[in-house]
N, C-alpha and C positions, 0 to 999 in steps of 0.2 A: 667505622672503617677497619679497625684492627680485627674485629671478629669475622670479617669478610674474606680473609686470606688464610691459606694454609701456612703453618709455621714449621720451620725446620726442626725445632726442638720437640715437636710432637710426632715426628716421623721415624720409622725404623731405618737406620742408616748403615747398619753393619754389612760390610762387604759390597755395598752399593757404590757405583760410580757417581760421585756427587760433585757437580760443577758449581762453584761459588763465584759470583761476580762481586768483587770487592773494588773499592777505590784505593788503589795502592800508588796513586799519582804523587809520589814523593819528590821533593826538590833534590836534584843531583848536581854536584859540581865536581869536575875532574874525576868522575867515576865513583864519587862517594856521596852517600845520602846525607844531607845537611839537617833534615828533620824527619824523624820516623813516627810522627804523631798519627798519621793515617794508618800506618802498619800496625801500631799498637792498638788502635781502635778496632781493627779487624781480628785481633788475636783471639778474643773470646769465641767468636764464631768458628774460626779454624780449629782451635783446640777442642771445642765441643764435638766437631765432626771426627777429629782424629781419635779422641777418647772412645768413640763409639765404633771404631774400626772401619770408618768410611774410606773409600779410595778418593782422596780429595784432589780436585783439579781446580786451580785458581785462575780466573780471568781478570784482567784489568787493562786500563789504558795508561799511558804516560805521556804527558805533554801534548803537543800538536804537530806530529810529524806529517809529512806528505803521505797521503793514503796510497797504499798499494806497493810501497817499497820499504825495505827495512833500513833503519838508520841507527847506527850504534849509539849516537847521542841520546836516543830515546829508548834504548833497550831496557827491559825490566831485569836484566841479569843482576845488577847491584841490589835490586829489591829482593831477589831470591837469596842472595848472600846474607842480607840483613835479617830476613825472615828466618833463615836457618839459625842465626844467633838468638833471635827472640824466642823461637820455639825450642831451642836446644836440641834440634834434630835436623837432619838434612832436608832441604827443600830442593827437589829436582827441577832444574830449569830446562824448558823444552822450547826450542826455536821453531821447529816444524811440527805443529800439533794438530792441525785440522784433520789429518788422516787417522788419528787415534793415538791414545797414550796408554801405556801399561803402568798402572800404579798399584802397589801392594796395599792391602787393608791397613789402615792406620798411618799411611804415608801421604806426603803432600807433593804435588807438582805445580809449578807456576809456568803458565804459558807466556810466550812472547807477546808484546804489546798488540792488543786487538786492533789498534788503529793502523797497523801495518797491513791489514787485510782489506782489500778492495770491497766496498759495499757495507763496511761497518757503520759509517755515519748515516747512510741512506736506508739502513735497516733492510738490506737486501735479503730476500727470502731464501735464496739458494745458500748464502753464507750462514744465515740463521739456522737453517736445517742441518748444515754440517756441524755447527756448534752444538746443536741439540742432540745430535747423534753420539756425542761424546759421553752423554750421561744417562743415568736412570732417574736422577733427581737434580733439578736446577734450583739453586738458591740465589735469590736476588738480595744482596746485603749492602749494596752501594747506594745509600741515600743520595749522595752527592751527584750521582748520574741518573737518578730516577726520573728527572724531568726531560731526559733525552730519549727519543724514540729511535734506538739504534739496535743493531743486530745482537750485541752482547748484553743488552738490557731488556729489550722488549721482544725481539724476534725469537731468541732462544727460549724465552719464557712461554711463548705461544706454541712452540713445537716440541718442547721437552716432554717426556712421558709424565713427569710430575713437576710442577712449578710452585715454589713456596717462598716465604720471606724469612730472611735470617735475623738473628737476634739484634744486630746493630740497626738494621732497617726498622724493626719493630720498636726499638727504644727511641729512635728518632721520631717516628710517627706518634708514638705515645706522648713524648714530651711536648711536641708542637700542638697536638690535639688538646693536651691539658691547658695550654696557654690560650688557645683560640676558641675552644668549644665550651668549656665550663670553668673559666678562671676564677681564682679568688680575687676579689676586688679590693682596692682599685687596681685596674690593669693599666700599666704604664709601658709605653713603647719608647725606646731611645733609638732614634734613627739619625745617622750621620752619613757623611760621604760627600763626594764632590758635586754630583749632579742630581737635580730634581728629576730629570728625564729618565734616569736609570732606575728610579724608584717611584715613578709616578703612580702606577697601579697599586703599589704597596701602600703608599701614603693615603690614597683614596680609600682602599679597603680598611686600613687601620683606623681612619677617622670615624668610621661607623662602628668600630668594635672596642676601642680603648677609651679609658677615661682621660688620660693625658698623653699627648703626643709630643715628646721632647725631641728637638731637632738641633743639629750642629753641622759644621762644615759648610760646603758650598750650598747645601740645601737651605740652611738657616740664612745664609747671605741673600739668597734669592727671595726668601720669604720676607726678610727685612726690607729689601728693595721694593717689594710689592706693597708695603705699607707706606712708601714714600720716603724712607730713610735713604740718604745719600751714602752708599757703601764704598764710594771711591773706586779704586781699581781692583776691588775684591772680585773673586771668581763668582759670577752669577750666570744665569741663563735668561737673557732678555725675552726670549720667546716663550718662557714659562711664567711670566709675571701675571697674566690673566688667570692661569690655572691656580697660582698661589693665592691670588685674591679670592677665588672661589673656595679654595680649601680653608682659608682663614674665616670666610663668611659662613662656613658650616654647610656648604652645598653637599659634601660627601659624608657628613656625619657630625655629631655633636661633641666630639672630643675637644677638650681645651688644648690650645697650642701655645704654650708660653714661648716667647721669643727672647733672644739675648738682650740684656740691658747694658752689658759691657762686654768688650771684646779685646783681644790682643792683636795689635797691628804692627806692621813693619813695612819696609820698602822692598823686601825680597826674601829669598830663602837661602842665602849664602850661609855657610857654617858659622861665620862670625856675626851674623845678624842678631840684634837685640830687639826684643819685643817691647811694645809700650801698651799699657792698659788704657783704654778709652771708653767712655760712655758712648753708646750707639748714637745718641743725639748730638755728640760732639765730633763725629767723624768728618773728615775733609775729603776732597776729591783726589787726594794723593795717597790715601790710606789703603792698605791691603789687609784684610782680616785673615788670620791664620789660626785662631783659637777663640773659644769663649773665655770671658773674663771671670774673676773670682766671685763677683756678685752673682752672675748668672749661674755659675757652677753651684753655689750655695743654694740658690733657689731650686735648681734641678734636683739637687740632693734631697731637699725637703720632700719632693714628690716621691723620690725613690725610697726614702725612709718609711713613708706611709703606705707604700704599694703592697698589694697582696700577691701580684704576679708581675714579672718584668720580662719584656722582650727587647733584646739589644742587638742592633745591627748597624755598625758604622761608627767611626770616630767623630769626636767633636771638633777636631782640627788636624793640623799636620803634626801628629804626635811623634813622628820619627825624628823631628827636630827638637833639641833640648829646650828651646825657648817657647815652644808651642805644645808641649806635652801635658801641661797641667790640667786642662779641661778634661781630656780623655782619661787621664789618671784618676781624677776626682770621681768621674762617673764609674770607672771600673772598681775602685775601692768602695764606693758607696753601694754598688750592686752586690759586691762580695760580702760586705758587712751586714746587709739587710737580712730580714727574716723571710722575704718574699721568695716564692718559687721563681727561679730565673733561668732563662734560656738565652744563650748567645750564639750567634752564627754569622758567617761571612768571613772572607779572607782577611780583611783589615781588622775586623773585630777579634779574630783568633790571634792575630799577631799582637794586638794590644793586650789580650788576656795573658799571653805568654810573656810579653815584655814586663808587665806589672805583677806577674806571679800570683794571679788571683784565680787560676783555673780550679783549684780544689774547692773553692768557696762558692762557685757558681753551680747551680743545680744541674744544668745540662748544657754541654757545649756541642752544638751541631757541627757535623762534618761537611754540611752542604753549603753551597754558595747560591747558585741559581735555583737549585731545588728548594732551598730554604726560603728564598723570596717568593717563588711560585706558590709554595704551600701557604705562606702567610697571605698571599693575595687571594687564595681560595681556589686556585687551579687544581685540577686533578692531575697527579703525576702519571705520565703514560705507563711507566713500568709497574706502578702500583695498580693501575687500571687493569693491566693484563693479568696480574696475580689474582685480582678479584674475579675476573672472567674464568680463570682456571681452577678456582677453589672448589 
């Protein structure tokens, strides 16, 4: 896959108008950015282009505004201010940009939220062509939006004079390909989260690729219920019990799927709630599972310690609550301490990585959510497909 696309790092950029699609969708509160992780992830690409005297024009979305109208709450202006600080040079913020932008060589301009433009989500051809007219080279560097067929991700790539992949996108694809195409064995996937339905295709795909499929959260609860265990009032999906039975029976692949043998239960998620550790066979119909127990965590950690490659997406429980943090913390620390090549991705996963301070010890942290899951599932990402066509 990686050899089939042009790379920004291999092109002559000096003096060229280079439009770079980044994911600068940072959380903003009261006009201030509360986390600049996505901005920092994009810095290497931006700095590479600046150092080669490109006329850099950045595109990104922010949040989910109503399309076709500007909304100050979703303006990228605070992002331009923070990028100026990170780059230690001014980033010009441009509200009305579709008619063209004058950018000096070695300088950077950030355009207002692409989702303010009618036709962005529908990948409107007229809008895409207007975006493409801004540049001589288009760089797709936003892996997190590569699964979306939109004007600023796919349409512009189709109509720009040259379309290529940026360093961040290349690193993402390289890391995920290393996990899924030729991994060091054993390959262990750690998959958590609330619902089986949100990761149904991913679970099915991984069952045929990994050696162990470790589960937590509501996904584990539904799998436990599928084996006949009474999980009480725990979050499950009754409509997915037959699927879970098929998954456990090996219909989708031969991966071993160890299930929790003990869990942490409580009556609710109030701040003063205290959790109780119970064996899964001792659960009652009043119990609510909010975390895996220490015995289960120890068993899961054994798999992680022996792994050659680890893929992590989703928490083991409600880790935001101090009573139910331990399972996810144990997984995070075990993955960080291991010798395996590890990739973590997904919003809750990244929040856990940050909370437990293990980011430096994980081999690669993906910036993608939906794109991360689609890639794991084996889907071709639309934006990458266009880059391959244009190579």
